[in-house]
N, C-alpha and C positions, 0 to 999 in steps of 0.2 A: 561595462555591461552588467556585471554581477549585482552591483548595488541597485541599479535601476530595476533589474529583474526582481530583486527581493522586495522593493517598494511596490512593484506591480503585483507580486504575489500576496503581499500583506493586505492589499486593497481588495482582494477577491472576497466575494460574499461566501458565507458558509455554504458548503455544498449540500444539495438536497440528497437525502438517502436514496440509494439505488444499488442494484447489483450489476456486476460486470462480468463479461466473458473475458478471456485472455486478450482477445483482439481489441475489445473496447478499452481495457486497462492500458494497453500499449500507447494509446493516444496521450496519456497523461504522464509524459516522460520529462517534463520541464523544458523540452526543446520545441516540440510542436505546439505545446499548450503550456501556459505559465503554471498551471496547477500540476503538482506532482503527487501521484498516488502509487502505493505499492501494496502488495498482498502478503500477509503472513498467516499461515495456518487457515487459509480459506476466508480470511477477513481482510477487507480493503480499508486502508487508512490514508487520510490526506496528510502527507508529510511536507506540504508546501512550505510551512514555516521552518522546516529544517533543510531548506534548499541548499545551504552551504555544505551539507552532508550528502543530500540525495539529488541535487541538481546536476546538470550535465558535467560540470567541472568538479563535483564533489567526490570524496573518496568512496562513497557508496552509490555513486551515480549509475552504476551498472544495474542497480535494482529498480530505478525509476520506471514506472509503468509496467512492472513485472511482478511475478510471484517470487518474493525474496526468501521464502521458507527454506529451501534447500541450501542456499548460500549462507544464510544465517546459521542454520543447524550445523553445517560442516565448516564454518569459518572460511568459506571459499569466496573470493571476490573476483573470480574470472568467469568467462562465458560458460565454462563447464558446469557451473552451478545453476545455469538458467535452462529451462525447458521451453520449447516452443509449443508443446501441447500440455494439457492439464496434468499436473504432477500430484499423484495421490500420496506421495512420500512413504509408500508402503515398504520401501527397502531401507528406510532409516532405522537405526537401532534405538533402543530405549533412551540412551543418553542424548542422542541427537533429537529425538522427539521431545524430550524434556526441555532441551535448549530452545526448540521452536516455540513451545508453550511459554517459556520465560520471555522470549522476544515479544511474543504476542501481548503479554501482560505489560511489558515496557511501552509498546506502541499504544496500547489502550490508555495508559496513564498520560502519555505525552501528546498524542495526536488524536484528531477526530476520526472516529469510526464512521465510514460512509456507506458500507454495504458488504455484501458477500462476493466472493469469487465463485462464479458458477462453474459447476462441472459440465462437461459436454452433454447437451440435451436437457439440462436443468432449466426450469422456467424461473425468471426473475420474480422476486416478491413484490407485492404492491405495498408501498410504505405510505402511511398517512402523515400529515404534517404534525399531528399530535405525537406520534411515535418518534418523529424526527426531533422534536423539542424535548420530550421526556428524557431521552437518552443523553441530552447535552446539558443537563442542569448544572453540572460542575464546570463552571467557567474558570478561565485562568486569570 
């Protein structure tokens, strides 16, 4: 099943830029949907091509469809690192926040940025196709 799922994931078209609530993000967990998204520091990344890490059987599968910021900041890979409501990370210390920013940079280099994680009550942005392509000029 894993190889077939990876083939299916590789065939997915580039995702159009959009913003996500936590509930919308949860659909992209690699189980309900072949596409895998996760959020780091308020930014949502398409990590589908890293499905062996972030897929349902992967070592970081717990973060699929979730805000991974706290877990990455605290090196915690269990359910304690996940919040069911928006997490502003305000209780993290400076070292942990720096860690979140470093993870964000790594995800930016490796994966497609697909939008923002919305705070409760925040309105999604309208993205134009031009904005969508402009940001993805560095192809792999």
